[in-house]
C-alpha positions in Angstrom: 18.5 -4.3 -6.7 15.3 -3.3 -4.8 12.2 -4.8 -6.1 8.7 -4.0 -4.9 6.0 -6.1 -6.6 2.5 -5.6 -5.4 -0.4 -8.2 -6.1 -3.7 -8.6 -4.9 -5.6 -6.4 -7.0 -9.0 -6.8 -9.1 -12.4 -5.9 -9.7 -14.5 -6.3 -5.9 -17.8 -5.1 -5.0 -18.9 -2.0 -3.4 -18.5 -3.0 0.3 -16.5 -5.5 -0.4 -12.6 -6.1 0.7 -9.7 -6.8 -0.7 -5.9 -7.4 0.1 -2.9 -5.7 -1.2 0.3 -7.2 -1.3 3.8 -5.9 -1.2 6.9 -8.4 -1.6 10.6 -6.4 -1.3 13.6 -7.6 -2.0 17.0 -6.0 -2.3 16.1 -4.0 1.4 16.1 -4.5 5.2 12.6 -3.5 6.0 14.1 -2.5 9.3 15.6 0.4 7.8 12.7 1.5 5.8 9.3 2.7 6.2 6.8 1.2 3.8 3.8 3.0 2.6 0.5 2.3 0.1 -0.2 5.2 -2.1 -2.9 5.4 -4.7 -3.4 7.7 -7.8 -6.8 7.2 -9.7 -7.0 9.3 -13.4 -6.2 13.0 -13.5 -5.5 13.0 -9.9 -1.8 12.8 -7.7 -0.5 10.2 -6.0 -1.8 10.3 -2.7 -0.4 8.7 0.6 -2.9 5.8 2.0 -1.2 4.6 5.0 2.0 3.7 6.2 3.9 1.7 8.8 7.6 2.0 10.7 9.8 -0.1 11.1 8.5 0.2 14.7 5.5 -0.5 13.8 3.5 2.9 14.0 0.6 3.5 11.9 -0.7 6.5 9.8 -4.0 6.6 7.4 -5.4 9.0 4.7 -8.8 10.2 6.8 -10.9 8.8 4.0 -9.6 5.3 4.9 -9.6 5.1 8.7 -11.3 2.5 10.3 -11.5 0.5 6.6 -8.0 0.0 5.4 -5.3 -1.9 7.8 -0.9 -1.8 6.7 0.4 -4.6 8.4 4.0 -6.1 8.1 5.6 -9.2 8.4 8.8 -8.5 8.0 10.8 -12.1 7.9 9.2 -12.2 4.8 9.8 -8.5 3.7 6.1 -8.7 2.9 3.6 -5.5 3.4 -0.3 -5.8 3.3 -2.7 -3.3 3.0 -6.3 -4.9 4.3 -9.3 -3.1 2.5 -12.5 -3.3 4.2 -15.6 -1.7 3.5 -14.7 -0.3 -0.5 -16.2 2.6 -2.1 -16.6 3.9 -5.2 -13.9 6.6 -4.7 -11.8 3.5 -3.4 -10.6 2.3 -7.1 -7.2 3.5 -8.5 -3.5 2.6 -8.9 -2.2 1.4 -6.0 1.7 1.7 -5.1 4.0 0.2 -2.5 6.7 2.5 -1.4 9.6 1.8 0.9 11.5 4.9 2.0 15.2 5.0 3.4 15.1 6.3 6.9 18.5 7.3 6.7 18.2 8.8 2.9 14.8 9.5 2.2 15.1 7.7 -0.9 12.3 6.1 -2.2 11.8 3.2 -4.1 8.6 2.2 -5.6 6.9 -0.3 -7.2 4.7 -1.1 -10.4 1.4 -0.3 -9.3 -1.5 -2.7 -9.0 -5.1 -1.9 -10.0 -8.1 -1.8 -8.0 -11.8 -1.6 -9.2 -15.1 -1.1 -7.4 -17.7 -1.5 -9.3 -20.8 -3.9 -9.2 
């Protein structure tokens, strides 16, 4: 059974930093593109960042230079380091795992980020 469990969300002041974690079980990271998505109220779920099994990263323009995705394959964990947080960053952040062999995707339950002074 595949599980993705996010953690690390919370309240942070504008300009602050936070790191999200996603622990995966039941999957082999080598076969997956791991990603972080976010969804604000009333908006669609959008890709924030992704990382391939080879370590190639991709970022939404809105977070380039501020967010960093990384992973520790041996721990089956992917991270999203978020710096210089802005008022437009609050959302529920979801971890995603896409099987490169089948295209099937798994989602975590989401973790809330709030940016407020």
